[in-house]
mmCIF file as gemmi writes it, N, C-alpha and C atoms, coordinates in Angstrom:
data_model
loop_
_atom_site.group_PDB
_atom_site.id
_atom_site.type_symbol
_atom_site.label_atom_id
_atom_site.label_alt_id
_atom_site.label_comp_id
_atom_site.label_asym_id
_atom_site.label_entity_id
_atom_site.label_seq_id
_atom_site.pdbx_PDB_ins_code
_atom_site.Cartn_x
_atom_site.Cartn_y
_atom_site.Cartn_z
_atom_site.occupancy
_atom_site.B_iso_or_equiv
_atom_site.pdbx_formal_charge
_atom_site.auth_seq_id
_atom_site.auth_asym_id
_atom_site.pdbx_PDB_model_num
ATOM 1 N N . UNK Axp A 1 ? 2.032 7.743 0.687 1 0 ? 1 A 1
ATOM 2 C CA . UNK Axp A 1 ? 2.468 7.984 -0.656 1 0 ? 1 A 1
ATOM 3 C C . UNK Axp A 1 ? 3.969 7.764 -0.743 1 0 ? 1 A 1
ATOM 4 N N . UNK Axp A 2 ? 4.335 6.891 -1.624 1 0 ? 2 A 1
ATOM 5 C CA . UNK Axp A 2 ? 5.75 6.634 -1.821 1 0 ? 2 A 1
ATOM 6 C C . UNK Axp A 2 ? 6.222 7.364 -3.073 1 0 ? 2 A 1
ATOM 7 N N . UNK Axp A 3 ? 7.405 7.885 -3.003 1 0 ? 3 A 1
ATOM 8 C CA . UNK Axp A 3 ? 7.983 8.536 -4.171 1 0 ? 3 A 1
ATOM 9 C C . UNK Axp A 3 ? 8.463 7.43 -5.105 1 0 ? 3 A 1
ATOM 10 N N . UNK Axp A 4 ? 7.965 7.455 -6.317 1 0 ? 4 A 1
ATOM 11 C CA . UNK Axp A 4 ? 8.349 6.442 -7.29 1 0 ? 4 A 1
ATOM 12 C C . UNK Axp A 4 ? 9.457 6.983 -8.18 1 0 ? 4 A 1
ATOM 13 N N . UNK Axp A 5 ? 10.505 6.245 -8.271 1 0 ? 5 A 1
ATOM 14 C CA . UNK Axp A 5 ? 11.614 6.611 -9.146 1 0 ? 5 A 1
ATOM 15 C C . UNK Axp A 5 ? 11.323 6.093 -10.552 1 0 ? 5 A 1
ATOM 16 N N . UNK Axp A 6 ? 11.96 6.685 -11.526 1 0 ? 6 A 1
ATOM 17 C CA . UNK Axp A 6 ? 11.742 6.319 -12.92 1 0 ? 6 A 1
ATOM 18 C C . UNK Axp A 6 ? 12.057 4.841 -13.142 1 0 ? 6 A 1
ATOM 19 N N . UNK Axp A 7 ? 13.101 4.355 -12.527 1 0 ? 7 A 1
ATOM 20 C CA . UNK Axp A 7 ? 13.49 2.951 -12.685 1 0 ? 7 A 1
ATOM 21 C C . UNK Axp A 7 ? 12.382 2.024 -12.194 1 0 ? 7 A 1
ATOM 22 N N . UNK Axp A 8 ? 11.771 2.374 -11.064 1 0 ? 8 A 1
ATOM 23 C CA . UNK Axp A 8 ? 10.681 1.563 -10.52 1 0 ? 8 A 1
ATOM 24 C C . UNK Axp A 8 ? 9.465 1.592 -11.445 1 0 ? 8 A 1
ATOM 25 N N . UNK Axp A 9 ? 9.172 2.752 -11.989 1 0 ? 9 A 1
ATOM 26 C CA . UNK Axp A 9 ? 8.004 2.888 -12.861 1 0 ? 9 A 1
ATOM 27 C C . UNK Axp A 9 ? 8.2 2.089 -14.141 1 0 ? 9 A 1
ATOM 28 N N . UNK Axp A 10 ? 9.399 2.129 -14.704 1 0 ? 10 A 1
ATOM 29 C CA . UNK Axp A 10 ? 9.667 1.408 -15.949 1 0 ? 10 A 1
ATOM 30 C C . UNK Axp A 10 ? 9.52 -0.102 -15.772 1 0 ? 10 A 1
ATOM 31 N N . UNK Axp A 11 ? 9.715 -0.6 -14.565 1 0 ? 11 A 1
ATOM 32 C CA . UNK Axp A 11 ? 9.58 -2.03 -14.302 1 0 ? 11 A 1
ATOM 33 C C . UNK Axp A 11 ? 8.118 -2.453 -14.155 1 0 ? 11 A 1
ATOM 34 N N . UNK Axp A 12 ? 7.221 -1.489 -13.98 1 0 ? 12 A 1
ATOM 35 C CA . UNK Axp A 12 ? 5.804 -1.785 -13.789 1 0 ? 12 A 1
ATOM 36 C C . UNK Axp A 12 ? 5.126 -2.093 -15.123 1 0 ? 12 A 1
ATOM 37 N N . UNK Axp A 13 ? 4.027 -2.864 -15.048 1 0 ? 13 A 1
ATOM 38 C CA . UNK Axp A 13 ? 3.219 -3.136 -16.229 1 0 ? 13 A 1
ATOM 39 C C . UNK Axp A 13 ? 2.272 -1.964 -16.455 1 0 ? 13 A 1
ATOM 40 N N . UNK Axp A 14 ? 1.729 -1.872 -17.667 1 0 ? 14 A 1
ATOM 41 C CA . UNK Axp A 14 ? 0.821 -0.772 -18.003 1 0 ? 14 A 1
ATOM 42 C C . UNK Axp A 14 ? -0.395 -0.73 -17.078 1 0 ? 14 A 1
ATOM 43 N N . UNK Axp A 15 ? -0.943 -1.9 -16.753 1 0 ? 15 A 1
ATOM 44 C CA . UNK Axp A 15 ? -2.117 -1.955 -15.877 1 0 ? 15 A 1
ATOM 45 C C . UNK Axp A 15 ? -1.779 -1.406 -14.497 1 0 ? 15 A 1
ATOM 46 N N . UNK Axp A 16 ? -0.592 -1.754 -14.005 1 0 ? 16 A 1
ATOM 47 C CA . UNK Axp A 16 ? -0.161 -1.268 -12.69 1 0 ? 16 A 1
ATOM 48 C C . UNK Axp A 16 ? 0.046 0.245 -12.706 1 0 ? 16 A 1
ATOM 49 N N . UNK Axp A 17 ? 0.582 0.746 -13.799 1 0 ? 17 A 1
ATOM 50 C CA . UNK Axp A 17 ? 0.804 2.19 -13.926 1 0 ? 17 A 1
ATOM 51 C C . UNK Axp A 17 ? -0.534 2.921 -13.909 1 0 ? 17 A 1
ATOM 52 N N . UNK Axp A 18 ? -1.508 2.402 -14.66 1 0 ? 18 A 1
ATOM 53 C CA . UNK Axp A 18 ? -2.825 3.036 -14.702 1 0 ? 18 A 1
ATOM 54 C C . UNK Axp A 18 ? -3.491 3.027 -13.332 1 0 ? 18 A 1
ATOM 55 N N . UNK Axp A 19 ? -3.346 1.92 -12.612 1 0 ? 19 A 1
ATOM 56 C CA . UNK Axp A 19 ? -3.932 1.823 -11.276 1 0 ? 19 A 1
ATOM 57 C C . UNK Axp A 19 ? -3.266 2.819 -10.329 1 0 ? 19 A 1
ATOM 58 N N . UNK Axp A 20 ? -1.958 2.943 -10.418 1 0 ? 20 A 1
ATOM 59 C CA . UNK Axp A 20 ? -1.215 3.869 -9.558 1 0 ? 20 A 1
ATOM 60 C C . UNK Axp A 20 ? -1.59 5.317 -9.873 1 0 ? 20 A 1
ATOM 61 N N . UNK Axp A 21 ? -1.788 5.623 -11.151 1 0 ? 21 A 1
ATOM 62 C CA . UNK Axp A 21 ? -2.189 6.977 -11.54 1 0 ? 21 A 1
ATOM 63 C C . UNK Axp A 21 ? -3.525 7.327 -10.903 1 0 ? 21 A 1
ATOM 64 N N . UNK Axp A 22 ? -4.483 6.409 -10.974 1 0 ? 22 A 1
ATOM 65 C CA . UNK Axp A 22 ? -5.799 6.702 -10.399 1 0 ? 22 A 1
ATOM 66 C C . UNK Axp A 22 ? -5.72 6.849 -8.885 1 0 ? 22 A 1
ATOM 67 N N . UNK Axp A 23 ? -4.898 6.039 -8.225 1 0 ? 23 A 1
ATOM 68 C CA . UNK Axp A 23 ? -4.727 6.149 -6.773 1 0 ? 23 A 1
ATOM 69 C C . UNK Axp A 23 ? -4.129 7.508 -6.397 1 0 ? 23 A 1
ATOM 70 N N . UNK Axp A 24 ? -3.101 7.913 -7.125 1 0 ? 24 A 1
ATOM 71 C CA . UNK Axp A 24 ? -2.437 9.176 -6.821 1 0 ? 24 A 1
ATOM 72 C C . UNK Axp A 24 ? -3.324 10.377 -7.13 1 0 ? 24 A 1
ATOM 73 N N . UNK Axp A 25 ? -4.125 10.286 -8.198 1 0 ? 25 A 1
ATOM 74 C CA . UNK Axp A 25 ? -5.041 11.384 -8.51 1 0 ? 25 A 1
ATOM 75 C C . UNK Axp A 25 ? -6.086 11.545 -7.412 1 0 ? 25 A 1
ATOM 76 N N . UNK Axp A 26 ? -6.579 10.427 -6.881 1 0 ? 26 A 1
ATOM 77 C CA . UNK Axp A 26 ? -7.539 10.48 -5.784 1 0 ? 26 A 1
ATOM 78 C C . UNK Axp A 26 ? -6.907 11.114 -4.55 1 0 ? 26 A 1
ATOM 79 N N . UNK Axp A 27 ? -5.691 10.703 -4.248 1 0 ? 27 A 1
ATOM 80 C CA . UNK Axp A 27 ? -4.97 11.265 -3.102 1 0 ? 27 A 1
ATOM 81 C C . UNK Axp A 27 ? -4.72 12.767 -3.295 1 0 ? 27 A 1
ATOM 82 N N . UNK Axp A 28 ? -4.39 13.161 -4.519 1 0 ? 28 A 1
ATOM 83 C CA . UNK Axp A 28 ? -4.165 14.574 -4.824 1 0 ? 28 A 1
ATOM 84 C C . UNK Axp A 28 ? -5.446 15.382 -4.624 1 0 ? 28 A 1
ATOM 85 N N . UNK Axp A 29 ? -6.574 14.837 -5.085 1 0 ? 29 A 1
ATOM 86 C CA . UNK Axp A 29 ? -7.847 15.537 -4.907 1 0 ? 29 A 1
ATOM 87 C C . UNK Axp A 29 ? -8.173 15.727 -3.429 1 0 ? 29 A 1
ATOM 88 N N . UNK Axp A 30 ? -7.887 14.709 -2.624 1 0 ? 30 A 1
ATOM 89 C CA . UNK Axp A 30 ? -8.139 14.812 -1.183 1 0 ? 30 A 1
ATOM 90 C C . UNK Axp A 30 ? -7.264 15.889 -0.552 1 0 ? 30 A 1
ATOM 91 N N . UNK Axp A 31 ? -6.003 15.924 -0.935 1 0 ? 31 A 1
ATOM 92 C CA . UNK Axp A 31 ? -5.088 16.927 -0.381 1 0 ? 31 A 1
ATOM 93 C C . UNK Axp A 31 ? -5.511 18.342 -0.778 1 0 ? 31 A 1
ATOM 94 N N . UNK Axp A 32 ? -5.892 18.515 -2.033 1 0 ? 32 A 1
ATOM 95 C CA . UNK Axp A 32 ? -6.322 19.835 -2.495 1 0 ? 32 A 1
ATOM 96 C C . UNK Axp A 32 ? -7.607 20.249 -1.785 1 0 ? 32 A 1
ATOM 97 N N . UNK Axp A 33 ? -8.517 19.293 -1.575 1 0 ? 33 A 1
ATOM 98 C CA . UNK Axp A 33 ? -9.762 19.599 -0.864 1 0 ? 33 A 1
ATOM 99 C C . UNK Axp A 33 ? -9.469 20.053 0.563 1 0 ? 33 A 1
ATOM 100 N N . UNK Axp A 34 ? -8.512 19.404 1.214 1 0 ? 34 A 1
ATOM 101 C CA . UNK Axp A 34 ? -8.141 19.801 2.574 1 0 ? 34 A 1
ATOM 102 C C . UNK Axp A 34 ? -7.602 21.225 2.607 1 0 ? 34 A 1
ATOM 103 N N . UNK Axp A 35 ? -6.807 21.578 1.624 1 0 ? 35 A 1
ATOM 104 C CA . UNK Axp A 35 ? -6.258 22.934 1.561 1 0 ? 35 A 1
ATOM 105 C C . UNK Axp A 35 ? -7.384 23.94 1.331 1 0 ? 35 A 1
ATOM 106 N N . UNK Axp A 36 ? -8.304 23.609 0.424 1 0 ? 36 A 1
ATOM 107 C CA . UNK Axp A 36 ? -9.409 24.516 0.114 1 0 ? 36 A 1
ATOM 108 C C . UNK Axp A 36 ? -10.316 24.734 1.326 1 0 ? 36 A 1
ATOM 109 N N . UNK Axp A 37 ? -10.458 23.705 2.176 1 0 ? 37 A 1
ATOM 110 C CA . UNK Axp A 37 ? -11.305 23.829 3.361 1 0 ? 37 A 1
ATOM 111 C C . UNK Axp A 37 ? -10.602 24.558 4.496 1 0 ? 37 A 1
ATOM 112 N N . UNK Axp A 38 ? -9.336 24.859 4.305 1 0 ? 38 A 1
ATOM 113 C CA . UNK Axp A 38 ? -8.602 25.624 5.303 1 0 ? 38 A 1
ATOM 114 C C . UNK Axp A 38 ? -7.969 24.791 6.396 1 0 ? 38 A 1
ATOM 115 N N . UNK Axp A 39 ? -7.908 23.506 6.195 1 0 ? 39 A 1
ATOM 116 C CA . UNK Axp A 39 ? -7.256 22.646 7.185 1 0 ? 39 A 1
ATOM 117 C C . UNK Axp A 39 ? -5.745 22.843 7.116 1 0 ? 39 A 1
ATOM 118 N N . UNK Axp A 40 ? -5.079 22.713 8.247 1 0 ? 40 A 1
ATOM 119 C CA . UNK Axp A 40 ? -3.616 22.875 8.222 1 0 ? 40 A 1
ATOM 120 C C . UNK Axp A 40 ? -2.953 21.735 7.441 1 0 ? 40 A 1
ATOM 121 N N . UNK Axp A 41 ? -1.944 22.097 6.688 1 0 ? 41 A 1
ATOM 122 C CA . UNK Axp A 41 ? -1.239 21.125 5.857 1 0 ? 41 A 1
ATOM 123 C C . UNK Axp A 41 ? -0.106 20.51 6.668 1 0 ? 41 A 1
ATOM 124 N N . UNK Axp A 42 ? -0.099 19.178 6.739 1 0 ? 42 A 1
ATOM 125 C CA . UNK Axp A 42 ? 0.954 18.489 7.494 1 0 ? 42 A 1
ATOM 126 C C . UNK Axp A 42 ? 2.269 18.494 6.721 1 0 ? 42 A 1
ATOM 127 N N . UNK Axp A 43 ? 2.149 18.272 5.42 1 0 ? 43 A 1
ATOM 128 C CA . UNK Axp A 43 ? 3.342 18.215 4.576 1 0 ? 43 A 1
ATOM 129 C C . UNK Axp A 43 ? 3.089 19.073 3.33 1 0 ? 43 A 1
ATOM 130 N N . UNK Axp A 44 ? 3.551 20.304 3.329 1 0 ? 44 A 1
ATOM 131 C CA . UNK Axp A 44 ? 3.251 21.195 2.207 1 0 ? 44 A 1
ATOM 132 C C . UNK Axp A 44 ? 3.844 20.752 0.867 1 0 ? 44 A 1
ATOM 133 N N . UNK Axp A 45 ? 4.869 19.964 0.876 1 0 ? 45 A 1
ATOM 134 C CA . UNK Axp A 45 ? 5.478 19.512 -0.37 1 0 ? 45 A 1
ATOM 135 C C . UNK Axp A 45 ? 4.791 18.306 -0.978 1 0 ? 45 A 1
ATOM 136 N N . UNK Axp A 46 ? 3.804 17.762 -0.288 1 0 ? 46 A 1
ATOM 137 C CA . UNK Axp A 46 ? 3.151 16.539 -0.746 1 0 ? 46 A 1
ATOM 138 C C . UNK Axp A 46 ? 2.386 16.753 -2.053 1 0 ? 46 A 1
ATOM 139 N N . UNK Axp A 47 ? 1.679 17.876 -2.16 1 0 ? 47 A 1
ATOM 140 C CA . UNK Axp A 47 ? 0.899 18.142 -3.371 1 0 ? 47 A 1
ATOM 141 C C . UNK Axp A 47 ? 1.824 18.24 -4.581 1 0 ? 47 A 1
ATOM 142 N N . UNK Axp A 48 ? 2.909 18.944 -4.42 1 0 ? 48 A 1
ATOM 143 C CA . UNK Axp A 48 ? 3.876 19.101 -5.514 1 0 ? 48 A 1
ATOM 144 C C . UNK Axp A 48 ? 4.46 17.744 -5.919 1 0 ? 48 A 1
ATOM 145 N N . UNK Axp A 49 ? 4.804 16.935 -4.941 1 0 ? 49 A 1
ATOM 146 C CA . UNK Axp A 49 ? 5.385 15.626 -5.236 1 0 ? 49 A 1
ATOM 147 C C . UNK Axp A 49 ? 4.359 14.7 -5.894 1 0 ? 49 A 1
ATOM 148 N N . UNK Axp A 50 ? 3.105 14.782 -5.468 1 0 ? 50 A 1
ATOM 149 C CA . UNK Axp A 50 ? 2.055 13.982 -6.103 1 0 ? 50 A 1
ATOM 150 C C . UNK Axp A 50 ? 1.916 14.351 -7.578 1 0 ? 50 A 1
ATOM 151 N N . UNK Axp A 51 ? 1.908 15.641 -7.868 1 0 ? 51 A 1
ATOM 152 C CA . UNK Axp A 51 ? 1.788 16.092 -9.256 1 0 ? 51 A 1
ATOM 153 C C . UNK Axp A 51 ? 2.959 15.605 -10.099 1 0 ? 51 A 1
ATOM 154 N N . UNK Axp A 52 ? 4.145 15.683 -9.543 1 0 ? 52 A 1
ATOM 155 C CA . UNK Axp A 52 ? 5.338 15.247 -10.288 1 0 ? 52 A 1
ATOM 156 C C . UNK Axp A 52 ? 5.327 13.739 -10.528 1 0 ? 52 A 1
ATOM 157 N N . UNK Axp A 53 ? 4.898 12.985 -9.52 1 0 ? 53 A 1
ATOM 158 C CA . UNK Axp A 53 ? 4.85 11.533 -9.669 1 0 ? 53 A 1
ATOM 159 C C . UNK Axp A 53 ? 3.816 11.141 -10.718 1 0 ? 53 A 1
ATOM 160 N N . UNK Axp A 54 ? 2.661 11.805 -10.712 1 0 ? 54 A 1
ATOM 161 C CA . UNK Axp A 54 ? 1.64 11.532 -11.722 1 0 ? 54 A 1
ATOM 162 C C . UNK Axp A 54 ? 2.192 11.842 -13.111 1 0 ? 54 A 1
ATOM 163 N N . UNK Axp A 55 ? 2.908 12.94 -13.242 1 0 ? 55 A 1
ATOM 164 C CA . UNK Axp A 55 ? 3.498 13.307 -14.535 1 0 ? 55 A 1
ATOM 165 C C . UNK Axp A 55 ? 4.511 12.26 -14.995 1 0 ? 55 A 1
ATOM 166 N N . UNK Axp A 56 ? 5.324 11.768 -14.079 1 0 ? 56 A 1
ATOM 167 C CA . UNK Axp A 56 ? 6.294 10.715 -14.427 1 0 ? 56 A 1
ATOM 168 C C . UNK Axp A 56 ? 5.569 9.475 -14.931 1 0 ? 56 A 1
ATOM 169 N N . UNK Axp A 57 ? 4.514 9.08 -14.201 1 0 ? 57 A 1
ATOM 170 C CA . UNK Axp A 57 ? 3.754 7.89 -14.581 1 0 ? 57 A 1
ATOM 171 C C . UNK Axp A 57 ? 3.128 8.056 -15.965 1 0 ? 57 A 1
ATOM 172 N N . UNK Axp A 58 ? 2.536 9.206 -16.218 1 0 ? 58 A 1
ATOM 173 C CA . UNK Axp A 58 ? 1.904 9.445 -17.517 1 0 ? 58 A 1
ATOM 174 C C . UNK Axp A 58 ? 2.925 9.45 -18.65 1 0 ? 58 A 1
ATOM 175 N N . UNK Axp A 59 ? 4.094 10.019 -18.408 1 0 ? 59 A 1
ATOM 176 C CA . UNK Axp A 59 ? 5.14 10.072 -19.427 1 0 ? 59 A 1
ATOM 177 C C . UNK Axp A 59 ? 5.605 8.671 -19.801 1 0 ? 59 A 1
ATOM 178 N N . UNK Axp A 60 ? 5.876 7.857 -18.808 1 0 ? 60 A 1
ATOM 179 C CA . UNK Axp A 60 ? 6.368 6.505 -19.078 1 0 ? 60 A 1
ATOM 180 C C . UNK Axp A 60 ? 5.26 5.643 -19.675 1 0 ? 60 A 1
ATOM 181 N N . UNK Axp A 61 ? 4.02 5.887 -19.271 1 0 ? 61 A 1
ATOM 182 C CA . UNK Axp A 61 ? 2.884 5.166 -19.853 1 0 ? 61 A 1
ATOM 183 C C . UNK Axp A 61 ? 2.804 5.445 -21.35 1 0 ? 61 A 1
ATOM 184 N N . UNK Axp A 62 ? 2.946 6.715 -21.741 1 0 ? 62 A 1
ATOM 185 C CA . UNK Axp A 62 ? 2.912 7.085 -23.164 1 0 ? 62 A 1
ATOM 186 C C . UNK Axp A 62 ? 4.064 6.436 -23.927 1 0 ? 62 A 1
ATOM 187 N N . UNK Axp A 63 ? 5.242 6.389 -23.309 1 0 ? 63 A 1
ATOM 188 C CA . UNK Axp A 63 ? 6.394 5.758 -23.952 1 0 ? 63 A 1
ATOM 189 C C . UNK Axp A 63 ? 6.119 4.283 -24.214 1 0 ? 63 A 1
ATOM 190 N N . UNK Axp A 64 ? 5.562 3.604 -23.214 1 0 ? 64 A 1
ATOM 191 C CA . UNK Axp A 64 ? 5.286 2.173 -23.362 1 0 ? 64 A 1
ATOM 192 C C . UNK Axp A 64 ? 4.199 1.927 -24.4 1 0 ? 64 A 1
ATOM 193 N N . UNK Axp A 65 ? 3.188 2.788 -24.442 1 0 ? 65 A 1
ATOM 194 C CA . UNK Axp A 65 ? 2.133 2.635 -25.444 1 0 ? 65 A 1
ATOM 195 C C . UNK Axp A 65 ? 2.689 2.851 -26.846 1 0 ? 65 A 1
ATOM 196 N N . UNK Axp A 66 ? 3.627 3.757 -26.99 1 0 ? 66 A 1
ATOM 197 C CA . UNK Axp A 66 ? 4.254 4.01 -28.281 1 0 ? 66 A 1
ATOM 198 C C . UNK Axp A 66 ? 5.052 2.814 -28.763 1 0 ? 66 A 1
ATOM 199 N N . UNK Axp A 67 ? 5.726 2.137 -27.843 1 0 ? 67 A 1
ATOM 200 C CA . UNK Axp A 67 ? 6.508 0.952 -28.203 1 0 ? 67 A 1
ATOM 201 C C . UNK Axp A 67 ? 5.595 -0.188 -28.637 1 0 ? 67 A 1
ATOM 202 N N . UNK Axp A 68 ? 4.418 -0.309 -28.019 1 0 ? 68 A 1
ATOM 203 C CA . UNK Axp A 68 ? 3.488 -1.382 -28.371 1 0 ? 68 A 1
ATOM 204 C C . UNK Axp A 68 ? 2.946 -1.211 -29.781 1 0 ? 68 A 1
ATOM 205 N N . UNK Axp A 69 ? 2.736 0.033 -30.209 1 0 ? 69 A 1
ATOM 206 C CA . UNK Axp A 69 ? 2.157 0.298 -31.521 1 0 ? 69 A 1
ATOM 207 C C . UNK Axp A 69 ? 3.125 -0.006 -32.653 1 0 ? 69 A 1
ATOM 208 N N . UNK Axp A 70 ? 4.412 0.1 -32.411 1 0 ? 70 A 1
ATOM 209 C CA . UNK Axp A 70 ? 5.415 -0.12 -33.464 1 0 ? 70 A 1
ATOM 210 C C . UNK Axp A 70 ? 5.593 -1.57 -33.78 1 0 ? 70 A 1
């Protein structure tokens, strides 16, 4: 999982953003499942960073969709 900066996300196309969101959501579900099963967490900050990255992607996606409608 790479940390995506806002500048990098803004350069992406809408299709790429949607694909990245689905990839990160899948990764987040896997990490949460591992925690629920009681497996030791290798990187405890990963879940938090995944959530923040997904939020960034969704925010910029909404901004781009708003610009297309105008």
